[in-house]
N, C-alpha and C positions, 0 to 999 in steps of 0.2 A: 609485380614483384613487391615483396614486403620487406621493410627494413628488418635487420636482425633484432629480435627481441620485441618487435612491435606486434600488437594484436591485429590479425587480419580483419578487415571489415566483413561484417556478416551480410549475407544476401538478404534482400528485403523479404518480409513475410516469413521469417524463420521461427515464428512462435511455435512451440510444441503444441501437441493436441491438448495436453493438460492445461497449458497457459490459455489457450482459446476457450476451453471449457470453464476455467475460472472466470474469465472476463464475461462469458455468456451468462454464467450463474449470477454474477454481480449485476448485470444489466436486467435480468429477469427477476431477481430477488425483490426489488422494490415494489413489484406488482403483487407479491404474494404475502399472505399472512402465515405466521408459524414460527417455529423455533429454528432460527438460522443455524445455530451450532449443531443441532441434530442433523439438519440437512447437509451440512458440511461433512460431518462424519460419515453419513450414509453415501453421499455422492462421490466423495473424493478419498475416503478412507484415510483421512488426515485429522489430527487434532485441530481444533479451531486456532490454537496458537500458531501451529505450523502453517496452516492455511493463510493466516494474516501475514506471516513473515513472507510467504511466497507472493501474496498479493501486493504487499508493500514494495518488494523488489520489482515486480512485474510492471507496476504503473510508472516506473522510471525508465522502462525499456522503450526505445524508439519504435520498435515493431508493434508494441501494444498500442501506442499512439496511432500508428497507421491502421491498425485493426479496428479500433473504435475510439476516435479522438474525443468525442463528447463524453463518453463514459470515463475515460482515463482522466480527462480534465476535471470532471465532477469528483472522482475519487481522490485526486490530488488536492482539490480544495477542501474536501472533508478531512483529509489527513493533516493538512496545514492548520485547519481550524482546531483540531484536537491537540496538535502539538502546541499551538499558541495558548490554548486553555490550560493545558498541563503545565506550561511554563508559568502562567499566572498563578496557578494554585500552589506550585512549589515555592516560587520566589516572592509572591505577592505583587501587587500593582506597582510597588516602588522598586522592583528588581531585587528585593532582599536586603536593601541597604537601610531599611527603616529603623532597625534596632541593632545595637551592638551584639556580638555573639555571646559575650560573657557579661552579664549584668551585675556582677558583684560589686 
């Protein structure tokens, strides 16, 4: 029985076929040479931006971890590294506190 308003627990391995295909594509992609964005459009009929939105959400899904823990761990590390690099570019190494906003 579920509490009122609570989200029921999902059964294990409830990844959709599309989610499994996305993970399989990511696992295989590193072995191939070519234009990944074109392959994404062809294989999934998605824009690359939408594909990466789905992938980003997917790697936070417990079922994705169960499906391929090594791949999901690698993709999370890559995402975290990109996020950290983006933060450094935007704010600088000092966190953005190095110069006053208005230098008049």
